[in-house]
N, C-alpha and C positions, 0 to 999 in steps of 0.2 A: 553446442554439446547436443551428444542425439542420444538419444535413452533408448535404445532397441528391445533389450531385452526385458523390459519391462514395464506398465502403464504407471504404476505409482512405484517410485523409487522411496525406499528406507535403508538407512546406513545401520541396516539390524543385523547383519551377517553372522557376525556372534551370536547376538542372543539364536536368529533361526535353531543354531545347531545344538545349543543349550536347552531350548525349550522343547527341539525334537526328540532330544535323549531323554528328559524328564518326563515328556508325556508317555511316549515309546514303552518306559520302565513300568509307568503306571496302569496304563489301560493296552500294555501290548494284546491281549488276547483278544477286545472285542473294538477296536476303533483302526478308523482311516488316517492317512495323515491329510493335513488338512495347511497346504501351503500357499500362501493367499498374500496379493498385494493388500488386502485388505487391512493386514497389520503384522499376522505372526505366523509362523509356524505350529501348528497346535492342532492334536488329535480328538475329533468330537467322539464320544463312545456310541457309535452307529446304529447300531440295532435298537439300544434303550429310546434314543430321543428319536427316532424315526418311526417307532412302533408308538411310543408315545403318544408323538403327535398326531399321527394317522386316527388313534382310535379318540383323541381329544375333540378330532373336528367329526371325526365320524358321529361320535358323542352328542355335541352341539346338535346336529341335526336330527338326533333321536330326541331331546328335549326337546324340540319345537314342535312335537308332534304331541308333546305331555302339555305345553303349554296353550292357557284356553285365549280364544281370540278374544275375548276383552282386553287382555294383556296388550297383545297388539294396539289396540286403539288408544288405552290410555296412554300408551307409551308415546303416541305420535301427537297427542295433544300436550304432551308435559314441556313447557318451555317458558321462559321467564323474558322477558323486556326491561331493559336497562333504559332509561330514558335520560336525557342532558347528561351526557357522557362527552367529557373532550376528546376530539379526534383531531389531529392536526390535519392543515389544509395538504391537500395533495398537491400540490405546485409545489410549496415550500419543501417538503419532504423528497420528493422527486430531483429536485434541483440537486439539494444534498448529496442524494444518492449518485446522480450522474457526476458532481465532484471528488466523490470519494473515488467512482470507477476509473475517472481521468488519472487520481494518483496512483492507483493501482496499476494502470497502464503505464504511467510513467517509470512506476519500480521495475515491469517487467521489462523495460527499453533501456533501464540505465542502472539497474541495482545488479547483484552478483548474476551469474549463469546457474547458481544452485539452486534447485526447485526445490528442497529444504528451508534455504535459507533465504529466498524472495517472496515476498508476499503477493504476488499474482495469483502463481498455481497454487500456491496452500488456501488462498482465501476462495475462488475457481472452484477448485477441486473437492476444497473438503468441508469449507462453509457454506458457500452457494448452493453447490450440488447435493450434497449431502446433508448439510445440518440445518439449514435451510427450507430446505424438502420439507423437513420430519418437523420444524417449527409450524409450518401450515397447518398440520394436521392437528395440531394443539391449538394453536391461536386464530387460527381461521389465515384468510388467504389477506396478507401483507403486500402484495405483490402490486397494488394499486397506489398504496403509498411508496413504494421502494424502486419502483421500476426505473429507469435512468432515460425515459423517452416523454413523460408529459410534463415535467417543469421544464427542459430546454423547448418544447414544442409551444407551451403557453409563451415562453419568451421569445419566440420568435414570431409569434401570432403579434405579441406587442411592439415589437420594433420595425417589425413591416406594416402593419397593422392591415393585415390579410387576415380570412380565417383558416389557417393553416390548422390540415388536421380535424376538422372542424366539418368544412364543405369539401367531398373529395374530389380529385380530378378524374378520376375512374371509378366506376362500380363493379366489385368485386363479384363474379356471378356467384349468384346464389346455389349454380348447380357442382359448384365444388366443393360446395361445404367446409369440409375441416381437411381436406386435401394438401392445402398451402402449409399447415401446422403441421402434416406427416411428412412431410417431405422434408421440412426445413427441421424436424426434430430428427431424421434417421440422419440428416449431413451431420448433426449435434453428435449424436451416438457415435456415428462412424468416427470422426473425428476423436472423440474421448476413447473409446475403445480398439480401434483400428489404424489409426495413424501413427506413424513411427513415434514423433515426440511431442506427445499434447500438452506435456508439462515442460517441454522447453520454455522459457520465458518470453525471451523475444518473439518466438512464432505463435505464442499465446495471445500476446499483446498485440499482434497485427491482426488474430485473428479475430478476438474480442470488439477491436475498433470497427474492423470491415463489419462486422455484425451488426455494431450499433448503427452505423453508418447507412447500411441495406435497410434495419430495421425502420430509422428512420424517414426514409425515402418512401418506404412502402405506407406507411402510416399517413404521411403528405397525400401520398398518392390515391391511397383507397379508404382513408379517415382511419381515425384512432381508435375509435369506437368499434369498426366493423375488422379491423388489423388484429387488434386486441383480443377482440370476441372470437375469431374463426383461424387468423393465421399467423400470430406469433407465439410458439407451442410456448415456452414458458410462461404466459400469461393464461394461457390456455389449461397447462397443466397441473400450476398452482392454484387454479381456481378450482380445479376438479378436486384434487388434492384437498383445499381449505372446506371442501361439503363437507368432511368427516369430522372435522373441528366441532368440539361443542361451542364453542364461540362463533360468532360472524356478526360482520358489521358493513355496513354500507359507507364509504366514501363521502364525506360532505363537501358542499360546493366550496370554493375558494373565501365566499361569502360568510360562511358558515363555520362553526368549531364548534358544535354540539351536537351530537347525535346521538343512535342507540346502537344497544349490541342484545344481542339476544344469546341467552342461555339454552341449549338443549340436549337433548341426548346425542352421542355421538354418532354422526351417519343419520341424523334425522331429514336433513334438508335433502340428503339422497333419494329419500322416500317420496317428500312431499314437492319434488319436483317434475315438472313435465319429461319425457323422454328427449333426448337428445337425438338429433342425426343421427343416422349409423356410421359416418363417417366418424362423429367426435366418438363413437364408442369404439371404432378401430384405430383411433387415436391411443387412448389409454391402453388397448390392447400392444398398439408397438412399445407405447412406453414400458411396460411390464414384461415386455418379450426382449428387448433389447437389454433389460438388466437381467433376465433369464441368463441369455446369450453372453453378456459380460464373466458371468460365475463359468458356464459352461464350456466358455472358449481357453480356457486354463486348466483344465479335467484332462487328467492322462487319457482319459476315455476319447474325449473329442481328437486330442492328436495323436492319440494314436491310431483313431479311425481317419485322419486325413493324411498318414505315414509321417507323423513326425514320432523321433525318440524322446519323450518327453525328460529322459534323464540327460539327454544331449541337447537341451534346446537351442535351436541357433539363433533366436530373436526375431522381432516381427516382422522384418521383413520378410520372412520365407513364410508366414503364414496370413499374411496380408489379402490375397486371392481368396483363400478359402474362408477366413474368417468373412470375407466380405457377401459371400454368398451365404453363408452362416447367417450371420444379423440380417440379412433378407429373409431367411427361411423360417427363424425364430419365431418374428410377431405371425407369421403367415400361419405356422404350424398351430401359435395358440390360441389364433382367432379361429381355427376352423373346429378344434376343439371345444372354444365356446359357443360357436354358434352351433354346431350340431347340437351339443348338449339341452342348448335351451330352446331349439327348435325341435328335436327328439320327445321333450319333457313337457313342452307344450301341449303336442299333438295326441302323444296318450294322455293327458289331461281334459282333450276335447275338444282344442282349438282347432280348426279348419282352416282360418283365412290367414294367407300369408304374411297378408301384410300386417295383421292385428301378430303375427308372431316374430316380425321386423322389431315392431314397438314395443313389445316385450323385450328382445332382445335388448333394443338401444338402452333402455329404460335398468335394467338388469345390470348393463356394465358397469354401474355406480357401485353396487357390490363388490365390483373388482378394485376399488379405491382402497380399502383398508389392506387388501392384500398386496398391492402393490407397494403402498406406503412399508408394511410389515418387513414384506422382501427387501427394500429397499434400507431400512434400517439393521435388520441383521446383517444384512450384507457386508455392511460398510462400518459395521460399530466399531471394531480393532481398528480402521482406518481412522475415525475419528478421532479414539482415544490418544493414538500415538500421531496422528499428523496434525492433531489441536494443538499438542504441545509444541511443536515446533512454530507454530504460528504466534502462538503463544509469547515466544520467546523472540521472535521477527518483528512483531508491531512497535517493540524500542528503538529498532534502529534498520528501518526499511530499506533505506538505501545504501547498508552495510558501509556506512561510513565512519564506524564507531561509536556512536550514540548506544544512549541507555537511557529514551526520553520516559519510559514507564517504570522503570528498575525492574524487566523482564530480560533482558537481553545475555545475564549470566546464568539464566533458566537450562538446568542439564534435564533433558529429553530422557527420561527412563522407562523401562516397562517393567521395574521392579514389582507393578501390582501383578502382574503375570508371573513371576519365576517360580512362586512355589502354587503346587496345584491346585489349593482352595481358590486363588487367584483366577486360574484358569477354568476351576469349574463354574465359579459367579459366569464369567464370560459364558461361558457353555450353555449355562439356564439363562440367561438374559437372552441370549440369540434364540434359544427355543420358545422362550415365552413369550417375543415377540412375533416370531410367526405364528403360532399357533392362536394367539388371541386374535393376530389381525386375519386369520382367515375363519374365527369362530366369528368374527361379528360382520365379514363377508356373509357367510349363510346368514346371520338373524337378518341382514339389510335384505338379502335377496327374500328369504322369504315374505319380509313385511311390503316389498314391493308387489310381488307374484300374488298378496291377497286382493292387490287393488285390481287385479284380472280377472281373478277368479273366485266362483262361487257356485258352492258352500268352501269353505276355508280347505275341506280335504282334498279339491282338487288344485290347491296351490299347493301343496304337500307333495302330492304327484307330481306337479310339473317341475319340481326343486329335486328330483331324483337323480337325473343326470350330471347337473351343474353341481350337485354338492358330492358326486362321483370324481368331478373332473378338481375341486376345492379338496380334496383329500389328497387326491393325486398329485395334486400342485406341492401341498403341505411337505409330502414326502419327499417331493422331489427340490425343495428349498431346502431342508435338511440336509438330506444328500451333499450338496452343494457343499455345505457346510464341512462337510465329514469325509470328504472324496479326495485324493493327492491330486495336488496343483502344481503347475510350475511358477505361480505369481510370487 
């Protein structure tokens, strides 16, 4: 089964026209169409939300000028440690995760070919990549417990009586930095956003299996700790996203079941940590850039620019080459904007050492984490609301054999919560709040980080002017993507 015309397949075409008509009637004077694989065709009242979002972010930076320096110092010290908390052993939870992944791969190979009735594509694209990513920003980095490699590697070590994954066969060159994670994440993004059938269950099962085997081999070759630190992109990404969470915990050893959990201000660990290598900063900018291009590639603006009539969209195969170049260019443009803003701001604030400016740019990239997660959440909110229902129904009959294991197989997937304009307004408000709050937190973190590099405090404020402007621009861009006509 080839799904060439859309990345997210939704059997909701009647609702498309109903909601489009409803929204057009109510918002015809000041809105642009919002057709998207994120869920439904809706109209976001463009001028109101774009202006409000931009003002909110600009105002947040202005507020920073009025907050006393002592407030930031007190915030940096505010945390609480919970000791003796039960934390499950990593090996056991990882083995369970591996078994569940094997089960999902089996459904991809042997269940129905409909991606809305097969657990594998629903779980990978809706739960893992969307919901689980957002969960990291709330509960902290859960990936050490749930990655599907740590447990199997421990089992292999026990069976072979060799230190597989502990003692590497080769050293991953330090000079490479995070380039391995960058390359692998780009391939993942290309598969998700540009390949012809990313939701085809059998093809996805093959891709997941191949990735699992290659990653296991890399962990054995270079060492599990080193590969998860800077080679395996999901380990790197979830670790960075987890820094935003108010909760953090360190995985206990297999001999321990008690550990500590730290409660602090969201993003506080981004401020406390030492600056990462510049390649780690580029990795995070890549994740945000690919998410941005995901939305932009479906807009009438982009399609018209590459010579495609958006009203007669021919399918993915017609835009594969153009979108590949776009996927490469988007993170590069974002990185150029970010680095230019940071370096120019630092120079105006009086910094003359290029090395010190690069160090600042590497550290300030943590302020991009809330922006990245906010963009992710707003972009995929309606997809979670709709595909989450399909996943809820499918768990009772994963192999399409007529089972009803949990009593959910007869669940009727509905978009009734978006039929009336009040429901649609709630979705608009949620998307807008997510993006604006994410950018405000980003500016706050950026200022707290800058205070560690510049004294007196007014120099830190001056150094952030251009970065704040980039963040305001990105707020407007993110909300524009939610309001402009698309073909998804």
